[in-house]
C-alpha positions, 0 to 999 in steps of 0.5 A, spaced: 912 688 471 915 684 465 911 678 463 918 675 460 920 675 468 923 669 470 922 668 477 925 662 482 920 660 487 923 658 494 919 653 497 920 652 505 913 651 510 908 653 505 908 646 501 901 648 497 898 651 491 892 655 494 893 661 498 900 662 496 903 668 495 910 667 493 908 662 488 901 667 485 906 673 485 911 669 480 905 665 476 903 672 475 908 675 473 912 671 467 916 664 467 916 660 474 922 655 477 919 652 483 924 649 488 926 646 495 932 645 498 934 640 504 940 643 507 941 639 514 947 644 515 942 650 515 938 647 520 944 646 526 941 644 532 934 644 529 935 639 524 928 636 524 926 629 527 924 623 525 917 624 525 917 631 521 921 628 516 917 623 514 911 628 513 916 632 509 917 626 505 910 625 504 908 632 502 913 634 497 911 629 493 904 631 493 906 638 491 910 636 486 905 633 482 900 638 483 905 643 480 907 638 474 899 639 473 900 646 472 906 645 467 912 646 472 915 640 476 918 641 482 926 642 483 928 638 489 936 639 491 940 636 496 945 641 498 951 644 503 949 650 502 942 654 501 945 659 498 950 657 494 944 652 491 939 658 490 945 661 485 946 655 482 939 655 480 939 662 478 945 662 474 943 656 470 936 659 467 938 666 468 933 668 473 932 675 475 928 675 481 927 671 487 920 670 491 919 666 498 914 666 504 916 669 510 918 664 516 920 667 524 924 662 527 931 664 530 934 660 524 931 661 518 931 669 521 938 669 520 939 664 514 934 669 510 937 676 512 944 672 509 941 670 502 937 676 501 943 681 502 948 676 498 943 676 492 941 683 492 949 685 492 949 681 486 943 685 482 938 679 484 931 682 486 928 679 493 920 679 494 918 676 500 911 675 502 906 674 509 904 667 507 904 664 514 900 669 519 894 674 520 899 679 523 906 680 521 910 682 527 912 688 526 906 690 525 903 689 532 905 694 538 903 698 544 901 705 544 908 707 546 911 702 540 914 697 544 913 689 543 907 686 547 910 681 553 903 678 555 899 674 550 892 677 552 893 684 550 897 682 544 891 678 541 886 684 544 891 689 540 890 684 534 883 684 534 882 691 533 886 691 527 883 689 520 885 683 517 886 681 510 883 674 509 882 673 502 887 668 500 891 669 493 888 665 488 891 659 486 894 659 479 890 655 474 897 655 469 904 655 470 910 657 465 916 654 466 922 657 465 927 655 458 933 652 461 929 648 466 932 641 463 940 644 466 937 645 473 939 638 476 934 635 480 934 629 485 928 625 487 925 625 494 929 619 496 935 622 495 934 628 499 935 623 505 929 624 509 929 617 513 936 617 514 935 608 515 931 603 514 929 602 522 926 609 521 922 606 515 920 601 520 918 606 525 915 611 520 910 605 518 906 606 524 905 614 522 902 612 515 896 609 518 894 615 522 896 621 517 895 623 510 900 629 509 899 634 503 895 640 501 889 637 498 888 632 505 889 639 509 884 642 506 879 636 507 881 635 514 880 643 515 872 642 512 871 636 515 874 639 522 869 645 521 863 642 519 863 637 524 868 638 529 868 645 531 861 646 534 864 642 541 871 643 540 871 646 547 867 641 550 873 636 547 878 640 550 877 636 557 878 630 554 885 627 553 883 619 549 880 620 542 880 624 536 877 630 540 881 636 536 881 639 529 888 635 527 890 641 523 897 642 527 902 639 522 898 641 516 899 648 518 907 647 520 908 645 513 904 650 510 899 645 507 894 649 509 894 657 510 892 660 517 888 666 513 884 660 509 882 657 516 881 664 519 875 665 514 872 658 514 871 659 521 869 665 521 864 663 516 862 658 519 860 662 526 856 667 520 852 661 519 850 659 526 849 666 528 843 666 523 841 659 525 841 662 532 846 657 534 849 660 541 852 654 543 857 654 538 860 661 541 864 659 546 868 653 541 869 659 536 873 662 542 877 657 544 879 655 537 880 662 535 885 663 542 889 657 539 890 661 533 892 667 536 897 664 541 900 661 534 901 667 531 904 669 539 909 664 537 912 668 532 911 675 535 916 672 541 920 669 536 921 675 531 921 680 537 926 677 542 930 672 538 934 670 543 928 665 546 929 659 544 936 659 548 935 664 554 929 665 559 925 672 557 925 673 565 932 675 567 932 672 575 931 664 571 938 665 570 940 663 576 934 658 578 939 651 579 937 645 573 938 639 575 943 636 569 940 629 571 941 625 565 938 619 569 932 622 571 932 625 564 932 618 560 926 616 565 922 621 563 923 620 556 922 613 556 915 614 560 918 611 566 917 616 571 912 612 575 906 616 575 901 613 569 898 620 566 905 622 565 908 616 562 902 614 557 903 621 555 911 620 554 910 613 550 904 616 546 909 622 544 915 617 542 910 612 538 906 617 534 910 623 534 903 626 537 900 628 544 894 631 546 896 639 548 893 637 555 898 632 556 903 636 553 903 641 558 903 635 564 908 632 561 913 638 560 910 641 567 913 634 570 919 635 567 921 642 569 917 642 576 918 635 579 924 633 576 928 640 575 930 638 568 932 645 564 926 646 559 931 647 554 932 640 554 925 639 554 924 643 548 929 640 544 926 633 545 919 636 543 922 638 537 926 632 535 919 627 536 913 631 535 910 630 528 908 637 528 915 640 531 914 647 531 920 651 533 916 658 536 910 654 539 915 650 542 919 656 545 912 659 548 909 652 551 916 651 555 917 658 557 910 659 559 911 652 563 918 653 566 915 661 569 919 664 564 914 668 561 911 674 565 903 671 564 906 664 565 905 658 570 907 661 577 914 658 578 912 655 585 906 651 581 907 644 582 900 640 579 899 633 582 899 628 576 894 623 580 889 629 580 890 631 573 889 623 571 883 623 575 881 630 571 883 629 564 882 621 564 877 619 569 876 612 567 883 610 565 882 609 558 888 613 556 892 610 561 891 603 559 892 605 551 899 607 553 901 602 559 900 595 558 902 593 564 896 597 568 891 594 563 888 590 569 888 596 574 881 598 577 880 604 575 880 606 583 887 606 583 889 606 575 892 614 577 896 612 583 898 604 584 902 606 589 897 606 594 893 600 592 893 594 596 898 588 594 892 583 593 889 589 587 896 589 585 898 582 584 891 580 581 892 586 576 899 583 574 903 589 577 909 589 581 912 596 582 919 597 581 919 591 576 914 591 571 912 598 572 917 603 576 915 606 583 914 614 582 922 617 581 920 622 586 915 623 592 910 629 591 912 632 597 920 632 596 918 635 589 915 641 593 920 641 598 926 641 592 922 646 588 921 651 594 929 650 595 931 651 588 926 657 588 929 660 594 936 658 591 934 663 585 933 668 589 940 668 594 943 668 587 940 674 584 941 677 591 948 675 590 949 678 582 947 684 584 952 685 590 957 682 586 956 687 581 959 692 586 965 689 585 965 689 578 964 681 577 959 678 572 955 672 574 953 667 568 946 665 566 946 657 568 943 655 562 949 658 558 952 652 561 948 647 558 950 645 551 945 644 545 944 637 543 946 632 539 942 630 533 938 624 536 938 617 532 934 612 532 935 605 534 931 599 534 932 594 539 928 588 543 924 591 549 922 587 555 915 584 555 914 588 562 917 595 561 916 599 555 923 603 554 921 609 549 927 612 548 931 616 544 939 618 544 940 624 549 944 630 547 951 631 550 951 638 553 959 638 553 965 634 554 967 637 561 964 632 567 959 635 571 961 639 577 959 643 582 963 650 583 962 655 589 964 662 588 964 667 594 961 673 591 963 679 597 961 686 597 963 691 602 959 692 609 955 685 607 956 678 609 959 673 604 954 669 600 956 662 597 953 660 590 953 654 587 954 654 580 952 648 576 957 646 570 954 642 564 955 634 563 955 630 557 950 626 556 949 620 552 944 614 552 941 609 547 935 609 543 929 604 543 922 604 539 916 602 542 911 597 538 905 601 540 900 602 535 897 609 533 890 609 536 889 616 534 891 622 532 889 630 534 890 637 534 893 644 530 893 650 535 893 646 541 900 646 540 901 652 543 899 652 551 893 657 553 896 663 556 893 668 561 892 675 562 896 680 564 897 687 566 900 693 560 906 691 557 909 698 558 910 695 565 913 689 563 918 693 559 920 698 563 924 692 566 926 689 561 934 689 560 936 693 554 941 687 552 938 681 554 930 683 554 929 680 561 925 681 568 930 681 573 929 679 581 923 680 586 920 684 581 918 679 576 913 676 581 911 682 583 909 684 576 906 676 575 902 678 581 898 684 578 897 681 572 893 675 576 888 680 578 886 681 570 887 673 568 881 670 564 879 663 567 883 659 562 884 652 564 891 651 563 892 657 568 888 655 574 890 652 580 883 652 582 882 644 581 882 641 588 888 637 590 891 639 584 897 643 586 901 641 592 904 645 597 908 645 604 908 649 610 913 655 608 920 654 611 922 658 617 927 663 615 
């Protein structure tokens, strides 16, 4: 390609100089115009949350300084349309090519396809690169040419293939395009990433714990590989303290590439093998598995692009989710009455961060104890997490809700009390985030409702006043979950009967609309309670109502089907005054996923139009897969007392 090529480099979630294939290609072939475009309208319902936008605001100046030192400053643009902004940049400097690195979330896939078609039609050359993954999603399929639907089989296939881990070298110099001064660039403040003084005040906590920027990302990676990786597997059981890699936000924003992470970890592995350090093997395995889960999250989104709003397994479209805004608010505020869950939710709001183990526990509680739609929880995580990653959130919430072939069993109900004793045995984590329970003895810290009144009095705890009673009893939650599953199968049967009469039954989730963009509001907090909240979404303008339909089929009994309709949801917001006590890790954003049987078996049950498994066959397939499950911590039910059960009701 001629050296006179003028190329626009479109930065998105690849905010780095080193190992940036798009930037390297543009620098190699001529003059460049580096551009970052902030377009809230394009983000739609997945507009980044407060913490995520704070990180972006800190990272962009870091990248701009690095580019300027190479000879070409970063152009920042706030636009109503990304396509129009790119066209203005191209016209202003007479560029003939646009380059960028791939993204795989549903919003980006649609936008990128549209931009590629529009610019190609105008004669602009478009080139895109893999700057985010070890394997592109379209490179990994089973022997039948079908996409994998279980993680273990996907990752085993990946490990059979070669990996190009040679990072693209950082350019030592950039040539700015002629006419650069004609492109209007705004300041990072003008992008409006912090929309109010209240947000700036809340974000002050984040500055104490995190240092965004690609050079800081490389330092964090080197420090982890040198000092944290060896005991990575041991720290997986601890939810307090800095026990993980701390890389997740850096990788999400592309400040360090997965290729570089993989390369350094493999080099360290070879070094330990030569030194005979056998104890490192387990830690390497778990960390590489975490990288694999991130890869798998992109793989699912690319091959099943509906998974951000619909379950992969079709039978869950009949699941009777509870559209209960009060319970949802209590969960978000960390006021459920279960200390480990509440501590996790309060840490999440105050810091934008929680350990992956806590993410599993709090999301499972929302879906299994409160029967809150998993799409609500996923969107809330997106709004508040510092390392909010849509693909990983989709994988995690579908896994927890039993929406994946190798996910948690839908009937599994873990006891938060037992989980607290296992992962926070001394109560340090709970006391850190729930000051109301700071004086509770360790014996009672995870189940204060069982403590004698004299113990509660000495600890200064008055249940129902300065700390809530449990929002739902364990055994009642077990019964409600069993009833919900029973109702789901009845509705599944009813749909099959209705199909004989040509009727169509909607997905329950389709009636639960997406959220409005949450706003952050500061307000005074009670000296006893610790309300941690964010504005809840509106589901729909219609009032919540139950509507019954009778589905009939010839020579069969009538079946009454309760259809849950959507509700309008509103709430106020507040910010906790809790300090940021620590940071945690990267790849744990994805949830551990156990193994399963062949993908061909799963695909034979997937509908062409929705890509979903239906009926009791989902559970038969799942049980078949359990026979080949690896012993993975998150999916194991071997913990004594951790799973709540009751005698099965008579039919």
